[in-house]
C-alpha positions in Angstrom: 0.0 0.0 0.0 2.7 2.4 1.0 4.7 1.5 -2.1 1.7 2.3 -4.3 1.3 5.7 -2.7 5.0 6.5 -3.2 4.8 5.4 -6.8 1.7 7.6 -7.3 3.4 10.6 -5.8 6.5 10.2 -7.9 4.3 9.8 -11.0 2.4 13.0 -10.2 5.6 15.0 -9.6 7.0 13.7 -12.9 3.9 14.7 -14.8 3.8 18.1 -13.2 7.4 18.7 -14.0 6.8 17.7 -17.6 3.9 20.0 -17.9 6.1 23.0 -16.9 9.1 22.1 -19.0 7.7 23.6 -22.2 7.6 27.4 -22.1 5.5 29.5 -24.5 6.9 32.7 -25.9 5.3 35.4 -28.0 6.9 38.0 -30.2 7.5 41.4 -28.7 7.0 43.4 -31.9 8.4 46.6 -30.4 11.8 44.9 -30.3 11.7 42.5 -33.2 12.1 42.5 -36.9 10.8 40.3 -39.7 12.9 41.5 -42.7 14.0 40.5 -46.1 16.5 41.6 -48.8 16.1 41.4 -52.6 18.6 42.3 -55.3 17.4 45.1 -57.7 19.0 45.7 -61.1 21.4 42.8 -60.3 23.7 44.7 -58.0 21.6 46.8 -55.5 20.2 45.2 -52.3 16.8 46.6 -51.3 15.6 45.8 -47.8 12.1 45.6 -46.5 10.1 44.3 -43.5 6.7 43.3 -42.3 5.2 45.3 -39.5 2.2 43.2 -38.5 2.7 39.6 -37.5 2.3 37.1 -34.7 4.9 34.5 -33.6 4.4 31.8 -31.0 7.3 29.7 -29.9 6.9 26.8 -27.6 10.2 25.5 -26.4 11.2 22.5 -24.3 15.0 22.2 -24.2 14.7 18.8 -22.5 12.4 17.3 -25.1 12.3 19.1 -28.5 9.3 17.0 -29.6 7.3 19.3 -27.3 8.6 22.4 -29.1 6.9 24.3 -32.0 6.8 27.5 -34.0 3.7 29.1 -35.5 4.0 32.4 -37.3 1.4 34.6 -39.2 2.5 37.6 -41.2 0.0 40.1 -42.6 1.1 40.7 -46.2 -0.5 44.2 -46.4 2.0 45.3 -43.7 5.0 45.2 -46.0 7.2 48.2 -45.8 10.2 49.0 -48.0 10.3 52.7 -47.2 8.8 53.5 -50.6 5.0 53.9 -50.9 4.9 53.4 -54.7 6.9 50.2 -54.4 4.9 49.0 -51.5 1.6 49.5 -53.4 3.1 47.4 -56.2 4.2 44.7 -53.8 0.7 44.3 -52.3 -0.9 44.1 -55.8 -1.7 41.0 -57.8 1.8 41.2 -59.4 3.4 40.2 -56.1 1.6 39.3 -52.9 -2.0 39.8 -54.0 -3.1 40.8 -50.5 -6.8 40.8 -51.3 -6.7 37.1 -52.1 -3.8 36.1 -49.9 -3.7 38.3 -46.8 -1.3 36.1 -44.8 2.0 34.3 -45.0 2.2 31.4 -42.5 4.8 29.1 -41.1 3.8 26.0 -39.0 6.6 23.8 -37.7 6.2 20.0 -37.8 9.5 19.2 -36.0 12.3 21.1 -34.3 15.8 19.4 -34.2 19.2 20.4 -32.8 21.8 21.4 -35.3 25.6 22.0 -35.0 25.2 25.7 -34.2 21.6 26.0 -33.1 18.2 24.5 -34.2 16.2 23.8 -37.3 12.5 24.0 -37.5 11.1 21.8 -40.2 7.7 22.9 -41.4 5.3 24.3 -43.9 5.7 27.8 -45.3 2.5 29.1 -47.1 2.6 32.1 -49.3 0.1 33.2 -52.0 -1.8 30.0 -51.5 1.1 27.7 -52.1 2.5 25.5 -49.3 6.1 24.1 -49.4 8.1 22.2 -46.8 11.2 24.2 -45.7 13.9 24.1 -43.0 14.2 27.2 -40.9 17.6 27.4 -39.1 17.6 29.5 -36.0 19.8 30.3 -33.0 18.6 31.1 -29.5 20.7 34.0 -28.3 19.7 33.5 -24.7 17.1 34.3 -22.1 16.9 36.9 -19.4 14.6 39.0 -17.2 13.9 42.5 -18.2 13.7 45.3 -15.6 10.0 44.6 -15.2 10.4 40.9 -14.4 9.4 39.6 -17.8 11.3 36.6 -19.2 12.7 37.4 -22.7 14.3 35.2 -25.3 16.3 36.3 -28.3 16.2 34.4 -31.6 17.8 35.1 -34.9 17.4 33.3 -38.2 18.4 33.7 -41.8 17.4 31.7 -44.9 17.0 32.2 -48.7 13.9 31.2 -50.6 13.0 31.4 -54.3 9.9 33.6 -54.7 9.0 31.7 -57.9 8.3 28.7 -55.8 5.3 30.6 -54.4 4.0 32.2 -57.6 5.4 35.6 -56.7 6.8 35.9 -60.2 6.5 39.4 -61.7 9.7 40.6 -63.3 11.3 42.5 -66.2 14.3 41.3 -68.2 17.3 43.7 -68.5 19.0 44.6 -71.8 22.4 43.7 -70.3 21.1 40.4 -69.1 19.6 39.3 -65.8 16.3 40.4 -64.2 15.1 43.6 -62.6 14.2 41.8 -59.4 16.1 38.7 -58.2 14.1 35.5 -57.6 16.1 34.8 -54.5 14.8 36.5 -51.3 16.9 36.5 -48.2 14.8 36.4 -45.1 16.2 37.8 -41.8 14.5 37.3 -38.5 15.5 39.1 -35.3 13.0 38.3 -32.6 12.7 39.2 -29.0 10.1 36.9 -27.5 8.3 37.3 -24.2 7.1 34.4 -22.1 3.4 34.4 -22.0 
């Protein structure tokens, strides 16, 4: 009888500890950036960012199978510091925000890599879903002056926009294309436990 009680107590403690091992973090947009870079006229790099998004990161360093990333980006929030260009980017030539208001990423698995982690999952843009691998590094966690637990994450990868039917372009007389097909995505996220 006593043995059964002890086993039950140990099991409860184990389950409680498991339930608290995975922490949920949400993007602090005031201190984060979801940006990108694209080559224009072959040699000039034009940066941009999205201003409206949600990122949820569930992280269990003891058991990565409990970890996940879910991100939603509002395509109409694109900002390249040029209103005319931004209006073109939200049109049917590029993101077609009326038909496709969101870009989403949903992880299926997070694994450890040599210098960080990789989130394997589905990136959906302009109605097209493709499996990608998103490498990322956790820069650390700390308490801010108000007692909030914060986590820093950075990530960088390159995608081909043609894979998602974002294919408007103009050929150049000297060769090449007006806008590169390769888009470098840069994520600098400050997440808050919540």
